[in-house]
N, C-alpha and C positions, 0 to 999 in steps of 0.2 A: 885261194879264193874261188868261190863258185862263179862260173861264167854264165850269164843270162843273155839270151837273144830273143826279143819279142818281135814277131812278124805279124803285121796287121795292115789293114788298109790305111791310106793317108787321111783318116778322119778320127774324130773322138770315138764315137760308137761304143762298142763293148770292150774296146781296148783301153779306154781312158782310165777306168778304175784300176786296171793293172799298172798303167804308167804312174798313176797317183801313188800306189803303194811303193813303187821303186823310189820315187822322188821323196815321199814322206819319210821313208826309212833310210834315205841317203845310200841306196844300194846301186852300184854301177850296173848298167845294162845297155845292150845295143837296141836302139829303137828303130827297127827295120820296117819302114813304111813303104809298102808297094801297092801297085794297082794295075789294072788293065792287063797288058800283055805279060808283064812280069808275074802276075798272080797266076795266069793261065799256065805258064811254064812250070810252076812248082805245085800246082793244085793237086796233081795225082800223087805227089810225094808226101802230102800231109796225112795225118791219121784218119781224118773224116772228110777230106776234101773241103775243109772250111778253115777260116781264120777267126780269132787269133790262134797262133801256135807259139808256145814258149819253149825254147831249147834251154835245157839245164845241163851244162857241161856236155852239150851235143845231143842230149836225149830229149825227144819231143814230148810235150804235154799239151793236149788240145782241150778245147771247150772253155769259154771265157770264165764261167763261174767256177769250174774246177781249178783253173789256173789261179783265179783270185783268192779262193779259199785256201789253197796251198800256200800262197805267199802271205796271206793274212795271218795264218797260224804261225808262220815263221817270224813275223814281225810284230806280234802282239796286237793285231787288229781284228781279231776274230771273237772278241768277248772274253770276259774274265774267267768263265767256266763253261762246262758243257751246256748248261741250260741257256745261258746268255748267247752262246754260239748258235744254238738251235733256234732261238728267237730271231736272231739276225738272219739265219737261213730262211725262216718263214717270211720275213719282210722282203727278202730278195726274190723269193718265189712269187710273192704277191706282185712285185715289180715286173716279173716276167709276164704274169697274166695281164697286167696293165698294158705292157708293150704289145701283147698279142691283140688286145682290143683295138689298138691304134694302127695295126699293120695294114688294113685295107687303105687307110688314108695315106700312110707313109709310102705304100707301094706306088700309088698314083703320083704322089708328090715327087718321088725319085725317078719316075719314068719306068718302073719295073712292071707295072700292070696298068690296065686300062680302067677308066671310070671317070665319073664327074667329080672333079676335085672340090668344087664349091658345095656340092650336095653332100659329099662324104665329110667335109668339114663340119657341116651342120648336124648330120645324122650319126657320125661315128666319133670324130675327134672331140668336139665340145662335150658331148655326153660322157665320154670316157674320162675326160679331165674332171668334170664336175662330180663324177661318181667316186673316183679313186684318190684324188689329191686330198679331200677331207679326211680320208682314212689315214693317209700318211701323216697329216698334220695332227691327228689324234694320237698316233703312235709317238710322235715327237713330244707332245704335251705330257703323255703318260710317263715317258722316260724321265723327264725332269732335268736332264743334263744338257739339253740343247742339241744333243746327238741322238741317234736311234737306240743306242745302248746306254743303260744307266751308268756304266763305268767309263763312258767317254767315247772318243772317236773310234770308228771302225771302218772296215771296207765297205759296209753298206752305206755309210755316209758318202763315200766317194762315188758309189754307184748312183745313188739318188741325186746327189748334187749335179753330176754330169748330165743325168737325164733331165733334171729341172732346167739346166742351161739350154738344152736342146728345145724343150717345150716353150720356154720363154722366148727364145729366138724366133720360133715359128709363129707363135700367137701370143704376144705380150698382152693383148687386149683381153685374153681369157685368163691367163696365168696371173696377171697383176692383182687379181682379187684375193689370191691366196698368199697373204703376206708371210705366214709362218714358214711355208716351204721355201719362199724366196729368202727369208732371213737365214734359214738353214744353209742354203747354197752359199750365201755370203760368209757365213761363219766358217764353213769348210774352206772356201777359197781364201779366207784370211789367215789360214794356218801358215805360219812362217816357213815351215818345211816345204810348202808347195809354191811359195811366191815366185821364186826364180823361174820355175818351169812354167807357171801360168803366165808370166810376163813375156816369155820367149817362145811359147809353143805356136805352131801354125794356126791360123784362124780358119775354122771350117764351120759349115752350117750344121753338120751332124757330128 
């Protein structure tokens, strides 16, 4: 049996979609959550000085989307064919752009950069939400399956659902008007394969 060890910070972040794949597919793995001093000790040993890192029989694979796509292909979560897989990749890349728009606000919120949090909430966070979530909701509607792929659940659903959870936790007053993306998150989180993990995982803001 292949041995998997996922090393990431003790938050959901970009590690959660990877954890979801493991739990959804009932694949055993070591969920190695580290931070602070422990991360600094191993940082220089990682491929790019970043996390997450997935060790596969001791061999490291880095970058969250590369890891997720690798596992998704192995477990039937990357679309039914090359075209559908490419469409999912496009949605994920759109999600990266969305996240990049939010970065100035997130940076101040997490204490990583300086700035006026309230001003950035109004000028960066809310406009990015109002611009990008309707696009995701249209993609969901066009799919017709309740997931982002016509053929059913995929890794992109895990990515978007976890991202939605973060946004909803930060600003429910903004996200609450987007009922379809919230329904999608609930649909993903209702998957029986994820229930045990979702009920027992650590509660974090991000």
